[in-house]
C-alpha positions as CSV (number, residue, x, y, z in Angstrom):
1,G,7.1,10.8,-10.3
2,R,7.9,7.4,-11.6
3,T,6.5,3.9,-11.3
4,G,8.0,0.5,-11.1
5,S,7.1,-0.1,-14.8
6,R,8.9,3.1,-15.8
7,N,5.5,4.9,-16.5
8,A,5.3,8.5,-15.4
9,W,3.1,9.2,-12.4
10,L,1.3,12.5,-12.9
11,A,0.8,14.7,-9.8
12,P,-2.1,17.0,-10.6
13,R,-3.5,19.3,-7.9
14,G,-5.4,17.2,-5.3
15,S,-3.1,14.2,-5.6
16,L,-0.6,13.0,-3.0
17,P,3.0,12.4,-4.1
18,M,4.9,11.6,-1.0
19,G,8.4,10.3,-0.2
20,I,9.0,8.8,3.3
21,H,12.6,8.4,4.4
22,F,13.7,6.4,7.5
23,R,16.7,4.4,8.6
24,L,16.8,0.8,9.6
25,A,19.7,-0.5,11.7
26,A,21.2,-3.7,10.2
27,D,20.3,-5.8,13.3
28,L,16.5,-5.0,13.1
29,P,14.2,-7.7,11.8
30,L,12.7,-5.5,9.1
31,S,16.1,-4.8,7.6
32,K,16.1,-8.4,6.4
33,H,12.8,-7.9,4.6
34,V,13.3,-4.5,2.8
35,T,11.9,-5.9,-0.4
36,L,8.5,-5.7,1.3
37,L,8.7,-1.9,1.8
38,P,6.5,-1.1,-1.2
39,H,3.9,-3.5,0.2
40,I,4.2,-1.9,3.6
41,G,3.8,1.6,2.1
42,S,0.6,0.7,0.2
43,L,-0.8,-1.2,3.2
44,A,-0.1,1.9,5.5
45,F,-2.1,4.0,3.1
46,V,-5.1,1.7,2.7
47,H,-5.2,0.6,6.4
48,G,-4.6,4.1,7.6
49,I,-7.6,5.6,5.8
50,Q,-9.9,2.7,6.6
51,S,-8.9,2.9,10.3
52,I,-10.4,6.3,10.6
53,P,-13.8,6.0,12.4
54,G,-16.6,6.0,9.8
55,Y,-14.3,5.2,6.9
56,E,-13.8,1.5,7.6
57,K,-15.9,0.1,4.8
58,L,-14.8,2.2,1.8
59,G,-13.7,-0.9,-0.1
60,I,-10.2,0.4,-1.0
61,K,-8.0,-2.7,-1.8
62,L,-4.5,-3.7,-2.5
63,K,-3.7,-5.2,-5.9
64,W,-0.6,-7.4,-5.9
65,P,2.1,-6.3,-5.3
66,N,1.7,-2.7,-4.3
67,D,-1.1,-0.9,-6.2
68,I,-4.0,0.7,-4.5
69,Y,-7.4,0.1,-6.1
70,W,-11.1,0.8,-5.7
71,K,-13.3,-1.6,-7.7
72,T,-11.4,-1.8,-11.0
73,H,-9.7,1.6,-10.8
74,K,-6.2,2.2,-9.8
75,M,-5.9,5.2,-7.5
76,G,-2.3,4.9,-6.3
77,G,0.7,2.8,-5.5
78,A,4.0,2.6,-3.7
79,M,7.6,1.8,-4.5
80,A,10.8,1.9,-2.5
81,N,14.5,2.5,-2.8
82,V,16.9,1.1,-0.3
83,Y,20.5,2.1,0.1
84,S,22.3,-0.4,2.4
85,N,25.7,-0.4,4.1
86,P,27.1,-2.6,6.9
87,T,25.4,-0.6,9.6
88,G,21.9,-0.5,8.1
89,S,19.7,0.8,5.4
90,D,18.4,4.2,4.3
91,C,14.8,3.5,3.1
92,I,12.7,5.7,0.9
93,I,9.1,4.7,0.3
94,G,7.5,6.6,-2.5
95,L,3.7,6.8,-2.4
96,G,1.4,8.3,-5.0
97,A,-2.4,8.5,-4.7
98,N,-5.3,10.4,-6.0
99,I,-7.0,12.1,-3.1
100,L,-9.1,15.1,-4.3
101,N,-8.4,15.0,-8.1
102,R,-11.0,13.2,-10.2
103,K,-8.7,12.7,-13.1
104,P,-6.8,10.8,-14.5
105,T,-8.6,7.9,-12.9
106,V,-10.5,7.8,-9.6
107,C,-9.7,9.5,-6.3
108,L,-10.5,9.0,-2.6
109,S,-13.1,11.8,-2.8
110,D,-15.0,9.7,-5.5
111,V,-14.8,6.6,-3.2
112,I,-16.2,8.6,-0.3
113,H,-19.0,10.1,-2.4
114,D,-20.0,6.7,-3.8
115,Y,-20.0,5.2,-0.2
116,N,-22.2,8.1,1.0
117,E,-24.7,7.5,-1.9
118,R,-24.9,3.7,-1.3
119,T,-25.2,3.9,2.5
120,Q,-27.0,7.3,2.9
121,S,-24.0,8.5,5.0
122,R,-22.5,11.9,5.2
123,L,-18.8,11.3,5.5
124,P,-16.8,14.4,4.6
125,D,-13.9,14.3,2.2
126,L,-10.6,13.7,3.8
127,S,-7.9,16.4,3.3
128,I,-4.5,15.5,2.0
129,E,-3.1,16.3,5.5
130,E,-5.5,13.9,7.1
131,V,-4.5,11.2,4.6
132,I,-0.8,11.8,5.3
133,A,-1.3,11.6,9.1
134,A,-3.3,8.4,8.8
135,T,-0.7,6.9,6.5
136,L,2.3,7.8,8.6
137,N,0.6,6.6,11.8
138,K,0.0,3.2,10.3
139,L,3.4,3.1,8.7
140,E,5.0,3.7,12.1
141,E,2.7,1.0,13.7
142,I,3.6,-1.5,10.9
143,V,7.4,-0.8,11.2
144,N,7.3,-1.0,15.0
145,T,5.4,-4.3,14.8
146,W,8.1,-5.8,12.5
147,Q,10.7,-5.1,15.1
148,S,9.0,-7.8,17.3
149,K,10.5,-11.0,15.8
150,A,7.6,-13.0,17.3
151,K,4.8,-11.3,15.4
152,G,6.1,-9.0,12.7
153,W,5.5,-11.2,9.6
154,A,2.3,-12.8,10.8
155,T,0.8,-9.4,11.7
156,F,1.8,-7.9,8.4
157,K,0.5,-10.8,6.4
158,S,-2.8,-10.7,8.2
159,Q,-3.3,-7.0,7.6
160,Y,-2.2,-7.2,4.0
161,L,-4.6,-10.1,3.2
162,K,-7.5,-8.2,4.9
163,Y,-7.3,-5.6,2.0
164,W,-6.1,-7.9,-0.8
165,M,-8.4,-7.6,-3.8
166,H,-7.5,-11.1,-5.0
167,R,-9.0,-12.9,-2.0
168,G,-11.1,-15.8,-3.0
169,Q,-9.8,-15.8,-6.6
170,H,-7.8,-18.5,-8.3
171,V,-4.3,-17.3,-9.0
172,S,-1.9,-19.2,-11.3
173,V,1.8,-19.1,-10.5
174,L,4.5,-20.3,-12.9
175,V,7.2,-22.0,-11.0
176,P,10.4,-23.2,-12.6
177,T,11.0,-27.0,-12.2
178,E,14.4,-28.8,-12.1
179,S,14.0,-29.8,-15.7
180,G,13.6,-26.1,-16.7
181,E,9.9,-26.5,-17.6
182,K,7.3,-24.3,-16.0
183,L,4.6,-25.8,-13.8
184,D,1.3,-24.1,-13.5
185,R,0.0,-24.2,-9.9
186,K,-3.4,-22.9,-9.0
187,S,-4.4,-21.9,-5.5
């Protein structure tokens, strides 16, 4: 596979390389926000797994903009390609994640084992098929929610921030000013 930074994504046995194709009609609210599709893909993965009963507190987070992390270890990410025409857009979300493979970084199985040790739990590893099902169910829920103009953005933002690993941190953003200089804003 590939990544947004042109790095190669390895897909060893036990990993999940997945492409999800769907079509958005031009008049649907989400079709005006297709740049958020990588964020939506990574959110569907993280929220999907941590919505499974017993797996809610694994601590898997989103690192801006679309990477999937546990502690300081990247375990996956998402990207998207969109092909638009006047009637709508064909959208492909590419998602790569380490599920059962302990190398090259950390995998979901490691996260579950760590959680079991810390909490004296006995959660079983999730199969790749269970992860796909959880991810696709959440993706469908997120996309359907976007179709409601009244709550699409607000719901997405709330869910994304729930898993955002930068919460409570000071983030500097360089913003161009009218004079061409950069202004450092801290939040």
